[in-house]
C-alpha positions in Angstrom: -0.1 -0.1 0.1 1.0 3.6 -0.3 -0.5 6.7 0.5 -0.5 9.9 -1.8 -0.7 13.6 -2.2 -2.7 13.0 -5.0 -5.6 12.1 -2.5 -5.2 7.9 -2.9 -4.5 5.0 -1.7 -2.8 2.4 -4.1 -2.3 -1.2 -3.5 0.6 -2.8 -5.4 1.2 -6.4 -6.5 5.3 -6.2 -5.8 5.7 -8.5 -8.6 4.9 -7.1 -11.3 4.9 -3.3 -9.7 1.6 -2.5 -10.8 -1.3 -0.8 -9.0 -3.8 -3.5 -8.2 -7.0 -0.8 -7.1 -7.2 2.7 -6.3 -8.8 3.3 -3.1 -10.8 6.9 -3.0 -12.0 9.1 -0.4 -9.9 11.4 1.4 -10.6 15.1 -0.5 -6.6 16.0 0.5 -3.1 14.3 0.8 -2.9 11.1 2.1 0.0 11.3 4.8 0.4 7.5 6.4 -1.3 4.1 5.8 -1.3 1.2 7.8 -2.5 -2.1 7.6 -3.9 -4.1 10.5 -3.6 -7.4 12.1 -6.9 -8.4 10.9 -6.4 -9.5 7.5 -7.3 -7.0 4.6 -8.3 -4.4 6.8 -6.2 -0.7 6.5 -6.4 2.9 8.1 -5.4 5.9 6.5 -4.5 9.6 8.0 -5.3 12.6 6.3 -4.6 16.2 5.6 -8.2 16.5 5.4 -8.4 16.5 9.3 -9.5 12.8 9.2 -8.8 9.1 9.6 -10.5 6.3 7.7 -11.2 2.8 8.4 -10.7 0.4 5.1 -10.7 -2.6 3.5 -9.0 -4.3 0.6 -12.4 -5.6 -0.7 -13.9 -2.0 -1.1 -12.7 0.8 -2.8 -14.4 3.3 -0.3 -13.9 4.0 2.9 -16.1 1.4 5.9 -15.6 4.2 8.6 -14.4 8.2 8.9 -13.0 9.3 12.0 -13.6 13.0 12.3 -12.9 15.2 15.5 -9.8 16.3 14.7 -9.3 20.6 14.2 -6.1 20.1 11.9 -4.3 17.3 9.4 -4.3 13.9 11.0 -0.6 12.9 10.5 -0.9 9.2 11.9 -3.5 6.5 12.5 -2.2 2.8 14.1 -4.0 -0.1 15.2 -4.6 -0.9 19.2 -3.4 -4.5 19.1 -6.2 -5.9 20.1 -8.0 -4.1 16.4 -11.1 -2.8 18.2 -9.4 0.5 18.5 -7.8 3.4 16.6 -5.3 6.1 18.0 -4.8 9.3 15.8 -1.9 11.9 16.7 -2.6 15.6 15.0 -1.2 18.7 14.1 -4.0 20.1 16.2 -1.9 18.4 19.6 -4.3 16.0 20.3 -4.3 12.4 20.3 -7.8 10.8 20.0 -8.9 6.9 20.7 -11.3 5.9 18.3 -13.9 2.3 18.4 -13.8 1.4 15.3 -17.3 -0.6 15.4 -19.2 2.9 16.4 -16.3 5.1 15.0 -17.1 7.6 18.3 -13.9 9.0 19.8 -13.3 6.8 23.0 -10.6 9.1 24.7 -9.2 12.6 23.9 -5.2 13.1 24.9 -4.2 16.8 25.0 -1.4 18.2 26.1 1.3 18.3 23.8 3.1 21.5 22.7 3.8 20.6 19.1 1.8 18.5 16.4 1.9 14.7 17.5 4.2 13.0 14.1 3.6 9.6 15.2 2.5 7.1 18.0 2.6 3.6 18.7 0.6 1.2 21.3 2.4 -0.8 24.3 2.2 -4.5 23.2 -0.2 -5.8 25.1 -2.5 -2.5 24.2 -2.2 -0.7 28.0 -0.3 2.2 27.0 0.0 4.9 24.0 3.3 6.8 23.1 3.1 9.9 21.1 6.8 11.5 20.1 5.6 15.6 19.4 7.5 17.9 16.5 9.4 19.0 19.3 11.0 16.1 20.4 8.6 15.6 23.5 7.3 11.8 24.0 5.0 11.2 26.0 4.0 7.7 27.5 0.0 7.5 28.3 -1.9 5.5 30.0 -5.2 4.3 28.1 -7.4 3.7 31.1 -7.6 6.9 31.8 -6.4 10.5 29.3 -3.5 11.0 31.7 0.1 10.5 30.6 
């Protein structure tokens, strides 16, 4: 999979170097794409202030996660596959329920854009890194670092 400033995500055949599918749904550049541990699902993040859940079976998104006030820079699946975390230039991190599309946690306090994030192996913590070099470890059972 590749993400692009042309607003698409493309699935490539690595044997032939040809595009097999072009996924469309974002209206601004797509910054990041990440596969789930569940076969065929992936999440994208975009300048359009959304993250989107996709399946390789469909060319349009299954769910749209909207609520950030600025560009969504990164999105990752929780190890249990039921949640997605997003980081944004609005300096927040959000935890989304995949089944409902609702934001279930909002993490604030970063002084700069959140540029990357990752869950701990068992999914109890989330680490975020900001543009200013700050790294924060969040307890997912609360909204505290």
